[in-house]
C-alpha positions, 0 to 999 in steps of 0.5 A: 276291526278284528282280523280272522285267520283260517279258523278261529273260535271265540271263547272269550266272547259271549259264553253262548257263542257256539259256532266256529267262524270261517276264514278270510273275513273280518267283522266287528264282534257286535256284527258277528251274526249279521256278517256271517249268517251264524247264530248265538243263544240269547238271554231271551226267546225270540220268534224265528221265521221259517226260511226254506232257502236259508239265505238272504235274511228274508223269510220264504215259505217252502219245504225243508228240514227242521234240525237243531244246530244245523243249517240257517233255515230261520230269520231273526232281525233280517239275518239267517240263523240256525235253530238252537233248542236251548233258546226256547224260541217260537217257530213261525211259519207262513211269513214268507213269499210262496206260490199260492195254494202250495202246502209246505212240508217241514220235516223235523230231523230224527233228533227232534227239536225243542220250542217255546211255541209254534205260530202259523201265520199263512195268509193269502199269497198270489190269491190262495192260502199257503199251508204248512205240514209239520212231520217227522221227529219229536217236537218238545214243547216247553211249559206254557208253549202255544201252537197258534194258528193266526190265519183269518179263515178256517180254510187255513187248515195247517197239519201237525203229523208228528209226535209232540212232547210236554211235561207242562201245559200247552195251548192250541189257539186261533183257527182250527188245526188238522192233527192228522197223526199227532201223538202227545207224550210227557203227561202234560196238560193240553188247553184247547182254545181255538175258534174252530174245532181241533181235528184229530185223526190218530187214535192215540193222540191224547194217551200221553196227556194227563188232562185236556181242558176244553176252553173254546172251539171243540174237539173233532175226533176221527177214525183213520190210520191211527185207530179209533181209541182216544184218551185212555187215562186222560181226563177231559174237563169241559170248561165251556159249553162245547162239543166232542165231535166224531166224524169218521173218515170211514163209514160205519166205524166206532170211535171210543173215548176212553177217558173220564169227562168232567163237565164244569159248572153249569156247562153242556157237553155236546156229543155229536157223531156226524156221518151219513154212514153210521158213525158210533161214538162210545163214551167208555168212562164216567161223565161227571160234573164239578162245581155245578150241574153239568148237562149233556146233549146228543146231537148226531146225524140220524144214522149215528149212535152215542153209547153211554157205557158207564154209570154216569154221575152228572146231575143235569139234563140229558137231551137227545136232539138227533141220532140214537143215544144207547144207554148201557152196553150189556146192561152196564151204563146210565144217564145222569139223574136230571131230566131226559128228553128225546126231542125229534123225529131223528132222535131215539133212545135205546139200550139195556142200561138205566135211564136215571132221570124223568124221561119224555119221548116226544112226538116223532121221537122213538124208544127202542130197548136193546143194544145195537147189533152188527158192525160197520154200516150194518150196525142196527141201533137197538137191534138186540133184545133186552130190558131198558130200566127207568129208575126215576120214581116220580109220576113222570118216570116215563112219558110216551107222548102222542106221536111217539113210537116205541119199538119192541122185538120178540125172540122168545116168550117170558113163559107159557100157560097151558090154559091161557084163557083162565086169566091168571097167567100173570099170577106168580109167573110173569111179574118182573120176569124177562124172556128173550124179548124187549121190556120196559121197566119203570120204577115210577109211573109210566104214561101212555098217551093216546096215539103213542104207538107201541110197535111189537115185531117178531125177531127173525125166524121166530113165531110164538105158539099157543099159550106164550105170554110176553111181559112187555111193560113192568112196573108191578115189581116197583112202586110205579103205576101205569097211567093209560091216558086214553091209550087204545090197546086195539089201535095204539098197540100194534102186534105182528102176527106170524104166518104160523099163527094165522095158519093155526088160528092163533091171535093176540090177547091184549086184555091184560096189557093195561093191567099187567103189561102182558100180551099172550097167544090165544085162539082167534075169536071165531076159532074160540067160539067153535071150540066153546060150542064143540065143548058144550056139545060134547058135554050134552052128549056125555050127559045124555049117555049118562041118562 
């Protein structure tokens, strides 16, 4: 037995003992920690259990402060110990006794802590779940560290609200997390291997990472107090067929994914902006592929929009199952080169970029050239006017299936002909031309099936005048062809007429729509007959005068 004075340190003992032992007690050297509730650094890392009351050697859930070298808020081997950054220990929360349904807030001290991992073990206590929220100072994660939610239900949505730092690789594992105001720093790698989606609300959450590996689960990014811009300069590797979900907490916001995305092997990246109030997910950098043919699926809510704002290079299929896919912004942006299918009554294709793959607009689905206009909940998909280009040169470049609807808006003419009745207004004037109106440009063949409605509307406050010509479909400047599969220009082509047109006796001429893709304004048939009769009478009277 060793007798202790009022104060004594033990430099002759294990070199890592770091605490001064208080007076008046005696203990064998091997029982030092157990006797005094003190701590020592160890040769190997351990799992330490959070103990909010700091006594008794038994884990207890609850609120407290997590600080390096201060307090005895942790339990190891039945004893209370302090946290030591040098040990590389794993912090375990939720192994203790608590009142069920209570969220315990653990505040990291300003100096921060260093960990080998974090476990959330909260199970049902008194009939409800005990949850934890980690906030405050920076948590430095050692290389190979895991943040592991070991709960048995996704209802155990633990929250990390502070700064995380790593220069190595860190893995999110187990059930889903709520990373409310989390931000990563250090330039490391984050592996996401959860069974449910990891939820992130802070716009700068990923900016301090170099790589994100999406291995399971998925990512749910949300607009909120931290902003709406994610992953600037961070590469997202899609290693399994998983989703990048945008579910904004606020109505009508645009969430920007600013980093490049690489789809590995033959996997599929699902882009799923889901919110009843017009969420927009903008993919600002290139979506590419590695080691195979990568695919992309858009499957948002009916009111949502996904924007491809860069020249994507993946070669797999693009499927629009629900929501709007806007290809391009201000003319910049493209799909991959594989097949493009727009597949349901809530699915739409829009934009001013380039659709690179052979495309089918299925029954019930819609096509609307032009970028979205407005902002917030007033955002209107395809509300602007512009040209949407289909660059595939095959016979299936663009197919408008029976039951599909194409929406075109007119805000100005391609040109005006003084005599629109001469039948030559397309010669040298309109081929390839684009006015202030929507246009579909097809490099291959354009198939118009019977019952594939083309709905042409007038922009707000716009009214065409006599002689205005509109080049709506363009294939003559490329190698393409128009395949009118029983398309009826009188019933399948629906053209809005303004009040001014009616007042002046003007109507639409559709006679060159299937040959040149144009429509133009002429006198109504009855008015035209009167003009013809009048002209004929004038010629007779003139001839009589000559006689």
